[in-house]
N, C-alpha and C positions, 0 to 999 in steps of 0.2 A: 553547853549546857545554859548559859547567860543566866546562871538562879540568884536573882536579890535576895530574896524573902529567906525568913528566920524563921527555925522550925525546934522548938524545942525538946529533945524526948526524954522519958521519964526511963531510965534504965534499968531494969529486972532482972538480978542476978540472981542465974539458974547453975543447978550444976547441971555439963555437958560431959558427955561420955570421954574422955579424952586418950584411952589406952586403945590401942587395935591390934588385931592378931596378923601375922601375915610381915608381906616383905618392908613396909613402911612402921612407922610410930607418929605421933603426934608430936606437936613441937609448943610450948606455951615460952609465952617471956615474960619480960615487969613489965610493969604500967609506964605509960610515956608521961614525964614531968610538963608537957603544954596540952594537957588535955584533960585537965581534973576537972572542967566541967565541959558535955557535952551537950553540941552546940550544931544543930543543921544549919550551918553558914557559910556559903562557899567565899566570897569574897573575903569575910570575916579571918576564917581560914587558909585561905592566900595569904593576907596581909603579916599574921602570925610567922607566917616562915618565911616571908618575901626577902629579911635582913638575909637569909642563910642561902640564899641561890645566887648565881652567878648570871647576867643576863649578856648579851652578845654584843658583841666579836664572841666567843666563847675563848676557853687558852688551849684546852686541852683536844676541841671537838668541833668540828662540821660540817653543819647541814647539808645536805638537798633538800630543797623542799619543794611541794607540790608538782611531786610524778605520779600523770594520768596511771592508775593500774586499771581501768575501763570507764565506760562514758557518760556514767552520770556526774554531775557538778561536785558531789563528793568522794567519789572515786578516786579519792588522792591518798598520797603518803609522802612523808619524810623519811630521810634516810639520815642515822647518823654514823660517823668513822670518826677515827681519831687525825688527828693534825700528822702524824706522826708515820712513816711506811712501816705496815708487822712486813715480814718475810713469813709469814704463814698466815693464811685465810681465818679469819673468827668463825666463831659459833654466832650466832643472828637472834637477838629478844625482839621481836613485834611485841607492841605495849597497844592494846585495845581497851580506847576511854569508851565509860557508860554516859550516861544524859542521851542524851539526843546523835550523839556518834560523830561530836566536835572530837578535834584534835588538840583544839582550849579550848579549856574548861573555864575560864573564868575570867572576863574582858579583863588587859590592862597589865596579867601577870604570866609568865611563860609557862606553866603546865597546859601539855606535859614533856617539858622539854627534859626537865630535870628527870625523868625515869631513863632518858635516854644516855643523859648526861652519866646518870649511873652507873646505867650499860657498858658506856665506854670505858669509866674505869675501872668493870668488872673483868675486860677482854672480850665484851660483844660487838658487834654493829649493831647498832639501833632500830628499830623502823615502827615509827609513829601512824597509828591509818584513820582515815575518818571512814567513817560507815554512814550507808543511810537508815533511816528510822524514822517513824513514824506516818501521820497520814499520807496515803498514796502508794505504801509500804506493804510486801505483803506479812509474814509473819516470817519465814526463812531470807532475808533478804539479806540481813547484817550477819547471817551465818553465809550465804554469798556472798557475799563482800569479801568473807573471812578469807573464805576459800581461793578467790581471785589473789587477795594480796599472799597467800603462800603460794598461792601457782607464780606469779610475778616475781616473787624471791627466789623460785627454784631456776628462773630462766633469766634471772637479773643479777642477780646480789652479789656475785662473784666478783663484778667491775667496781665493787666497792668495799674488796678486799672481806669478805663474807663465806660461809663455806653452807651451802645449801642443804648440804648430808646431817648437819646438827642447828634446827630451826627449833627454838622454845616461843615459847607463845605465854603474855598476861592480860587476862581480861576482866576490867573491873565495874563490877556494878552493873548495868544492861550489856556492858560487853562481854561481862562472862557471862551472862545469859544468850547474846550470840553462839561464844566461843562452844560453849555445852548442844546448842544445836548442831552445832558443827564437827565437832565431834564424833555426837552421837548418831550421825546420818551421813554414810556410807557413801551416798548418792553427790554427796555433794565436792567429794575429796577430787583432789586433781587427778590428771593421768597417773602417776606416780603414784597413787598413795596420801595418805594422809598428811605426808607433808611436815612431820612433828617430833622432833625427841620427848617433847615434856610436854604440858600445858599448866596453868595457873588461875584457878579457877575464884575471883577473889571476891566476895560481896556483891554474890548474883542470888536472885531471885529464878526459881526455871521451872517449867512442865514438869513434874514428873510424876504425871497421871498415869496409876491414878491414884498414887501417895499426892498428897496433898499438905500442905504447910499449916501450923494450927496458931503459931503465934502471928501479930498483927504484924504489916510491912507497912507500905508506903501509898494509899491511895491515887491514882494516877491523874491529872488537871480531869477534870469532867466527870468523875467518879470511877467504879471498877468497871471495868468490861466483863460480861457474861458470854461465856465460851461452850457451845454446846457438849457437855461430856463424850461425846463419839469422837468428834473435831477434838477436841482435846487428847483423847490419846490419842489419837490417830499422830498428834505431831508429837507427843510426849518423848523426851530427853533420855528418861529411864532406861527401854528397852536396851538402845546404842550404848549407852555411859557403860551399862553392867557387863556389854562383851567387850569392853577396848580393853586393850592390853597399854594401854599410854600412861605412860606417868603420870600422873595426878596431884596437885597439890589443892588440895580445897579451904578459902581461909575466909574469915570473916574478924567484927569487929565487936567488942559489946557495945561501942556507939555506933551500932549500925541500926537496922530497923530490923525489930527483934526476930522478924523472919530467916533474915540473913545468917547466925549463927544456927536458925535451926536446920536450912537448908543443909549448912556441913556436915550437919550428925548425918540427913537422910540419905543422904548421898553415899558417907562415907558406909552407912549400916547394912546398905544395899548393893553397892560394890564388893564388901566382904562376904556377902553370900553367893555371891556370884561366880568375881574372877578373883581381885585381891584387893587389899585394905590399904586407899592411897593414904597421902600423909592431909593431916587435918591441921593447922593453924587457928589456934584462938588470940586475936590481940588483944589486949589490954588497954583504957586508954584512949581509943579514939574513939571518932567518930566516922561517918564516911566519906568524907573527902580529907581531914588529916592522914588515913593511912593512906592516899596518893602522894599528899604534898608533901608528907616528911621526908619524903625518897628522895635521897642525896642532900640532906642533914646532917647534924651531928646527933640528931633523934633517928637511931637508926632501930627500935623498936618493932618496925616493918620490915625493913630494908637489909638488915642482919641472920633475920631467917628465912628470909627467902633467898636470899645467895647461899647459907648451908644445905638447902634446898638445893637446886641451882647444880650444887656443884657434889652433892652429893650422884643427883640424877649422871651429870654428865660422867661422872666415874662410874656409875653402874655400865653407861652406853658404850 
């Protein structure tokens, strides 16, 4: 994203419904000591965690960079695998970053290698994908990019020590938005189906027409975009999400724009009425960037419940 401006957010504390009936329950955690003040400042947040992160060459993992999964400049991904040889194929964790879809969030820092390094330590093969977004792209372009990466994984991950039958995916912010579009529109799925065993939708904003969030989000550069209600309804993720049986973790932090926790509750409640109740995670004491930059550090307020959920879903599968 290359964002350098700071956004100081007033955080309003509201009681969100955390209990759910059905197959899964909500997770709560303790506040992070690193985020007492909520600041929307990617470079500053990156610097705050920098001393706890490794830098290349990494001790336990090696990265295969810039693998093409499609014809466009942003159709590239990185694969992270352990330096040691495993006799058993590992499950796979794909990370879909937010913002403009770049694999590197803040210039001069390792993000998001930290997500993949953490995945390696938990027994996964990690994939970090770039995606197309912004002027010149359609509303579903990023979702189609995700479909292409899943297809690439099905065809190629075995040679990197991964198990194509056990693929999980984690989308953050606009990456979560694109992921929800992919999950809810089966016409984008590769030939063999959705290709996933579980999905994490973290701090995304979503088209859930005819429903709409009431809490404020972030106004995009140039102001909010007005979309015809009929078009919005045709592109909605809500009907498809209500039909999915894919295990979902819906997450947001108290330092996110206020529509993000609301979206978690909206999707949770809508799915409970139609299919099953997904797990919800409300993180205390993190902002929109620290929730990702904290991964693979001593601050486990995000990574610990994420890992707990992944292990539970893996056991269920």
